[in-house]
N, CA and C atoms as a LAMMPS dump frame, in Angstrom:
ITEM: TIMESTEP
0
ITEM: NUMBER OF ATOMS
339
ITEM: BOX BOUNDS ff ff ff
-5.0000000000000000e+02 5.0000000000000000e+02
-5.0000000000000000e+02 5.0000000000000000e+02
-5.0000000000000000e+02 5.0000000000000000e+02
ITEM: ATOMS id mol type element x y z
1 1 1 N -5.888 -10.04 36.776
2 1 2 C -5.959 -10.793 35.493
3 1 3 C -4.981 -11.954 35.593
4 2 1 N -5.487 -12.981 35.05
5 2 2 C -4.798 -14.303 34.951
6 2 3 C -4.321 -14.581 33.636
7 3 1 N -3.042 -14.756 33.448
8 3 2 C -2.549 -15.192 32.066
9 3 3 C -2.723 -16.646 31.897
10 4 1 N -3.559 -16.991 30.895
11 4 2 C -3.8 -18.375 30.592
12 4 3 C -4.119 -18.393 29.037
13 5 1 N -3.985 -19.633 28.512
14 5 2 C -4.328 -19.921 27.185
15 5 3 C -5.818 -19.885 26.873
16 6 1 N -6.318 -19.16 26.033
17 6 2 C -7.685 -19.028 25.678
18 6 3 C -7.87 -19.802 24.223
19 7 1 N -8.686 -20.835 24.189
20 7 2 C -8.8 -21.436 22.771
21 7 3 C -9.528 -20.445 21.897
22 8 1 N -9.438 -20.753 20.682
23 8 2 C -10.13 -19.777 19.661
24 8 3 C -11.609 -19.744 20.023
25 9 1 N -12.292 -20.9 20.185
26 9 2 C -13.661 -20.917 20.387
27 9 3 C -14.08 -20.26 21.67
28 10 1 N -13.247 -20.176 22.646
29 10 2 C -13.606 -19.479 23.924
30 10 3 C -13.223 -17.979 23.918
31 11 1 N -12.567 -17.478 22.938
32 11 2 C -12.075 -16.061 22.959
33 11 3 C -13.199 -15.122 22.755
34 12 1 N -13.537 -14.324 23.673
35 12 2 C -14.557 -13.407 23.598
36 12 3 C -14.661 -12.357 22.486
37 13 1 N -13.288 -12.232 21.955
38 13 2 C -13.154 -11.257 20.83
39 13 3 C -12.916 -12.047 19.464
40 14 1 N -14.236 -12.393 18.999
41 14 2 C -14.134 -13.208 17.667
42 14 3 C -14.128 -12.288 16.445
43 15 1 N -13.486 -12.898 15.482
44 15 2 C -13.546 -12.083 14.184
45 15 3 C -14.872 -12.263 13.615
46 16 1 N -15.252 -11.076 13.078
47 16 2 C -16.571 -10.963 12.473
48 16 3 C -16.411 -10.889 10.906
49 17 1 N -17.323 -11.401 10.178
50 17 2 C -17.27 -11.301 8.685
51 17 3 C -17.348 -9.886 8.146
52 18 1 N -16.505 -9.507 7.321
53 18 2 C -16.613 -8.199 6.827
54 18 3 C -17.155 -8.195 5.329
55 19 1 N -17.53 -6.983 4.939
56 19 2 C -18.072 -6.854 3.595
57 19 3 C -16.934 -7.144 2.563
58 20 1 N -17.087 -7.826 1.48
59 20 2 C -16.211 -8.046 0.491
60 20 3 C -16.195 -6.741 -0.483
61 21 1 N -14.959 -6.312 -0.732
62 21 2 C -14.857 -5.087 -1.574
63 21 3 C -13.964 -5.493 -2.887
64 22 1 N -14.001 -4.78 -3.894
65 22 2 C -13.092 -5.024 -5.092
66 22 3 C -12.53 -3.787 -5.407
67 23 1 N -11.171 -3.903 -5.759
68 23 2 C -10.496 -2.695 -6.29
69 23 3 C -9.8 -3.089 -7.534
70 24 1 N -9.247 -2.173 -8.348
71 24 2 C -8.569 -2.408 -9.47
72 24 3 C -7.13 -2.019 -9.222
73 25 1 N -6.219 -2.963 -9.357
74 25 2 C -4.75 -2.698 -9.214
75 25 3 C -4.105 -2.927 -10.475
76 26 1 N -3.483 -1.896 -11.059
77 26 2 C -2.833 -2.013 -12.449
78 26 3 C -3.684 -2.983 -13.355
79 27 1 N -4.923 -2.489 -13.552
80 27 2 C -5.873 -3.027 -14.493
81 27 3 C -6.289 -4.472 -14.239
82 28 1 N -6.231 -4.852 -13.064
83 28 2 C -6.698 -6.215 -12.57
84 28 3 C -7.519 -6.022 -11.341
85 29 1 N -8.562 -6.678 -11.439
86 29 2 C -9.59 -6.718 -10.218
87 29 3 C -9.09 -7.678 -9.149
88 30 1 N -8.998 -7.169 -7.938
89 30 2 C -8.655 -8.079 -6.755
90 30 3 C -9.664 -7.74 -5.622
91 31 1 N -9.909 -8.78 -4.931
92 31 2 C -11.011 -8.62 -3.681
93 31 3 C -10.278 -8.607 -2.407
94 32 1 N -10.865 -7.835 -1.588
95 32 2 C -10.379 -7.787 -0.084
96 32 3 C -11.52 -7.606 0.79
97 33 1 N -11.317 -7.234 2.012
98 33 2 C -12.313 -6.942 3.058
99 33 3 C -12.339 -5.524 3.304
100 34 1 N -13.541 -5.015 3.542
101 34 2 C -13.749 -3.628 4.013
102 34 3 C -12.988 -3.347 5.206
103 35 1 N -12.234 -2.299 5.3
104 35 2 C -11.402 -1.977 6.396
105 35 3 C -9.924 -2.245 6.285
106 36 1 N -9.57 -3.031 5.179
107 36 2 C -8.144 -3.275 4.961
108 36 3 C -7.538 -2.009 4.323
109 37 1 N -6.116 -1.84 4.698
110 37 2 C -5.445 -0.853 4.028
111 37 3 C -5.107 -1.394 2.656
112 38 1 N -4.704 -0.517 1.795
113 38 2 C -4.256 -0.872 0.472
114 38 3 C -3.168 -1.819 0.609
115 39 1 N -2.166 -1.543 1.404
116 39 2 C -1.107 -2.571 1.603
117 39 3 C -1.566 -3.851 2.037
118 40 1 N -2.399 -3.859 3.088
119 40 2 C -2.972 -5.185 3.527
120 40 3 C -3.746 -5.944 2.427
121 41 1 N -4.513 -5.218 1.649
122 41 2 C -5.299 -5.943 0.639
123 41 3 C -4.308 -6.517 -0.508
124 42 1 N -3.318 -5.639 -0.85
125 42 2 C -2.432 -6.176 -1.882
126 42 3 C -1.611 -7.355 -1.332
127 43 1 N -1.136 -7.31 -0.121
128 43 2 C -0.372 -8.348 0.462
129 43 3 C -1.2 -9.61 0.631
130 44 1 N -2.456 -9.462 0.961
131 44 2 C -3.268 -10.615 1.142
132 44 3 C -3.654 -11.258 -0.195
133 45 1 N -3.376 -10.52 -1.226
134 45 2 C -3.524 -11.154 -2.673
135 45 3 C -2.233 -11.554 -3.209
136 46 1 N -1.143 -11.629 -2.36
137 46 2 C 0.172 -12.201 -2.916
138 46 3 C 0.959 -11.065 -3.583
139 47 1 N 0.579 -9.764 -3.501
140 47 2 C 1.308 -8.72 -4.097
141 47 3 C 2.179 -8.038 -3.026
142 48 1 N 3.493 -8.14 -3.196
143 48 2 C 4.384 -7.561 -2.193
144 48 3 C 5.229 -6.351 -2.661
145 49 1 N 5.112 -6.089 -3.943
146 49 2 C 5.775 -4.837 -4.367
147 49 3 C 4.811 -4.055 -5.32
148 50 1 N 4.863 -2.762 -5.203
149 50 2 C 3.877 -1.941 -6.004
150 50 3 C 4.519 -0.619 -6.373
151 51 1 N 5.722 -0.544 -6.252
152 51 2 C 6.554 0.768 -6.569
153 51 3 C 7.915 0.352 -6.936
154 52 1 N 8.478 1.2 -7.794
155 52 2 C 10.043 0.999 -8.066
156 52 3 C 10.672 2.224 -7.657
157 53 1 N 12.026 2.149 -7.409
158 53 2 C 12.746 3.264 -7.082
159 53 3 C 13.122 4.028 -8.231
160 54 1 N 13.32 5.304 -8.076
161 54 2 C 13.717 6.197 -9.273
162 54 3 C 15.09 5.754 -9.837
163 55 1 N 16.029 5.463 -8.964
164 55 2 C 17.338 4.966 -9.351
165 55 3 C 17.275 3.475 -9.364
166 56 1 N 17.674 2.847 -10.566
167 56 2 C 17.833 1.459 -10.764
168 56 3 C 16.474 0.608 -10.767
169 57 1 N 15.282 1.3 -10.603
170 57 2 C 13.971 0.723 -10.663
171 57 3 C 13.876 -0.541 -9.775
172 58 1 N 14.395 -0.477 -8.601
173 58 2 C 14.292 -1.547 -7.618
174 58 3 C 12.77 -1.717 -7.028
175 59 1 N 12.419 -2.781 -6.851
176 59 2 C 10.98 -3.035 -6.289
177 59 3 C 10.868 -2.578 -4.772
178 60 1 N 9.752 -1.978 -4.537
179 60 2 C 9.455 -1.554 -3.144
180 60 3 C 7.996 -1.879 -2.859
181 61 1 N 7.725 -2.044 -1.632
182 61 2 C 6.384 -2.288 -1.082
183 61 3 C 6.211 -1.828 0.179
184 62 1 N 5.695 -2.598 1.121
185 62 2 C 5.659 -2.203 2.514
186 62 3 C 6.939 -2.358 3.303
187 63 1 N 7.377 -1.305 4.068
188 63 2 C 8.578 -1.368 4.699
189 63 3 C 8.292 -1.007 6.167
190 64 1 N 7.94 0.199 6.613
191 64 2 C 7.781 0.602 7.926
192 64 3 C 6.331 0.158 8.427
193 65 1 N 5.36 0.366 7.483
194 65 2 C 3.946 0.072 7.891
195 65 3 C 3.356 1.108 8.792
196 66 1 N 3.912 2.131 8.929
197 66 2 C 3.297 3.158 9.907
198 66 3 C 3.296 4.569 9.253
199 67 1 N 3.576 4.723 8.043
200 67 2 C 3.449 6.028 7.341
201 67 3 C 4.72 6.796 7.396
202 68 1 N 5.829 6.384 7.851
203 68 2 C 7.147 7.191 8.031
204 68 3 C 7.909 7.204 6.746
205 69 1 N 8.068 6.089 6.075
206 69 2 C 9.229 5.906 5.023
207 69 3 C 8.814 6.324 3.7
208 70 1 N 7.536 6.307 3.298
209 70 2 C 7.032 6.661 1.975
210 70 3 C 7.51 5.616 0.899
211 71 1 N 7.993 4.351 1.342
212 71 2 C 8.329 3.325 0.459
213 71 3 C 7.039 2.716 -0.284
214 72 1 N 5.915 2.876 0.286
215 72 2 C 4.751 2.153 -0.251
216 72 3 C 3.76 3.063 -0.976
217 73 1 N 4.285 4.107 -1.447
218 73 2 C 3.321 5.198 -2.21
219 73 3 C 2.824 4.625 -3.444
220 74 1 N 1.501 5.02 -3.755
221 74 2 C 0.833 4.492 -4.927
222 74 3 C -0.079 5.686 -5.343
223 75 1 N -0.626 5.599 -6.581
224 75 2 C -1.657 6.492 -7.028
225 75 3 C -3.027 5.914 -6.886
226 76 1 N -3.893 6.519 -6.199
227 76 2 C -5.316 6.124 -5.897
228 76 3 C -6.256 7.075 -6.568
229 77 1 N -7.09 6.551 -7.417
230 77 2 C -8.135 7.348 -8.092
231 77 3 C -7.579 8.596 -8.645
232 78 1 N -6.237 8.54 -9.232
233 78 2 C -5.667 9.742 -9.851
234 78 3 C -4.868 10.536 -8.857
235 79 1 N -5.004 10.397 -7.566
236 79 2 C -4.258 11.189 -6.584
237 79 3 C -2.908 10.482 -6.294
238 80 1 N -1.789 11.131 -6.558
239 80 2 C -0.526 10.563 -6.4
240 80 3 C 0.018 10.605 -4.938
241 81 1 N 1.051 9.816 -4.636
242 81 2 C 1.777 9.844 -3.407
243 81 3 C 0.925 9.452 -2.236
244 82 1 N 0.012 8.451 -2.382
245 82 2 C -0.776 8.064 -1.318
246 82 3 C 0.041 6.867 -0.595
247 83 1 N 0.033 6.851 0.673
248 83 2 C 0.691 5.782 1.457
249 83 3 C -0.197 4.649 1.573
250 84 1 N 0.223 3.508 0.97
251 84 2 C -0.562 2.374 0.982
252 84 3 C -0.817 1.659 2.463
253 85 1 N 0.111 2.029 3.305
254 85 2 C 0.001 1.458 4.638
255 85 3 C -0.967 2.184 5.484
256 86 1 N -1.421 3.396 5.114
257 86 2 C -2.233 4.309 5.913
258 86 3 C -3.652 4.39 5.325
259 87 1 N -3.82 4.202 4.054
260 87 2 C -5.147 4.453 3.383
261 87 3 C -5.968 3.262 3.277
262 88 1 N -7.148 3.308 3.77
263 88 2 C -8.01 2.133 3.765
264 88 3 C -8.733 2.038 2.44
265 89 1 N -8.88 0.866 1.871
266 89 2 C -9.42 0.736 0.539
267 89 3 C -10.971 1.031 0.576
268 90 1 N -11.403 1.521 -0.457
269 90 2 C -12.832 1.731 -0.642
270 90 3 C -13.277 0.87 -1.939
271 91 1 N -14.403 0.364 -1.875
272 91 2 C -14.934 -0.452 -2.94
273 91 3 C -14.799 0.313 -4.293
274 92 1 N -14.291 -0.243 -5.293
275 92 2 C -14.089 0.482 -6.558
276 92 3 C -12.892 1.382 -6.796
277 93 1 N -11.993 1.415 -5.719
278 93 2 C -10.785 2.265 -5.95
279 93 3 C -9.984 1.706 -7.122
280 94 1 N -9.362 2.645 -7.881
281 94 2 C -8.418 2.365 -8.968
282 94 3 C -6.969 2.638 -8.413
283 95 1 N -6.094 1.755 -8.258
284 95 2 C -4.782 1.891 -7.751
285 95 3 C -3.734 1.559 -8.809
286 96 1 N -2.833 2.464 -8.98
287 96 2 C -1.705 2.232 -9.894
288 96 3 C -0.387 2.44 -9.323
289 97 1 N 0.564 1.744 -9.741
290 97 2 C 1.947 1.851 -9.197
291 97 3 C 2.536 3.156 -9.667
292 98 1 N 3.484 3.652 -8.867
293 98 2 C 4.244 4.83 -9.222
294 98 3 C 5.622 4.585 -9.511
295 99 1 N 6.094 5.217 -10.518
296 99 2 C 7.701 5.243 -10.876
297 99 3 C 7.986 6.549 -11.376
298 100 1 N 8.774 7.334 -10.667
299 100 2 C 9.191 8.696 -11.155
300 100 3 C 10.616 8.675 -11.426
301 101 1 N 10.943 9.374 -12.509
302 101 2 C 12.43 9.538 -12.836
303 101 3 C 13.014 10.627 -11.95
304 102 1 N 14.275 10.425 -11.718
305 102 2 C 14.953 11.443 -10.842
306 102 3 C 14.999 12.643 -11.469
307 103 1 N 14.953 13.768 -10.781
308 103 2 C 14.984 15.061 -11.429
309 103 3 C 16.369 15.437 -12.03
310 104 1 N 16.372 16.127 -13.084
311 104 2 C 17.728 16.447 -13.691
312 104 3 C 18.501 17.402 -12.798
313 105 1 N 19.776 17.069 -12.658
314 105 2 C 20.597 17.843 -11.823
315 105 3 C 21.282 18.886 -12.745
316 106 1 N 21.274 20.134 -12.39
317 106 2 C 21.925 21.13 -13.155
318 106 3 C 23.4 21.314 -12.667
319 107 1 N 24.273 21.587 -13.667
320 107 2 C 25.608 21.865 -13.221
321 107 3 C 25.814 23.37 -12.822
322 108 1 N 26.87 23.741 -12.274
323 108 2 C 27.188 25.082 -11.835
324 108 3 C 27.244 25.971 -13.135
325 109 1 N 27.689 25.369 -14.22
326 109 2 C 27.772 26.16 -15.433
327 109 3 C 26.406 26.568 -15.846
328 110 1 N 25.376 25.643 -15.764
329 110 2 C 23.988 25.99 -16.191
330 110 3 C 23.49 27.137 -15.454
331 111 1 N 23.751 27.082 -14.048
332 111 2 C 23.228 28.115 -13.229
333 111 3 C 23.853 29.589 -13.548
334 112 1 N 25.001 29.684 -13.975
335 112 2 C 25.735 30.908 -14.391
336 112 3 C 25.064 31.637 -15.627
337 113 1 N 24.506 30.738 -16.479
338 113 2 C 23.986 31.277 -17.64
339 113 3 C 22.674 32.078 -17.445
């Protein structure tokens, strides 16, 4: 194999047109291409955060991009804790952000009762 520059027009692996899909993200319709992950579709529409942390409500979005960190979780069609970097969008999906409060920590006195 010879390493050389291949111009876009000569590249045998051309991008093909995908079907346009529409999803609802926090009550607003946005469009993307069939095959995009939720994270990819959101980012291609200028949305870089879609979750807040339980402590201090700091914005989170895509971090690792491979399903390890859980920073990108969203609710899809009522199902919680879906990793946006792993799930491909389906036409008509309804996606909402997640924000969970921290669980209440019990003191040792509470456990003794």
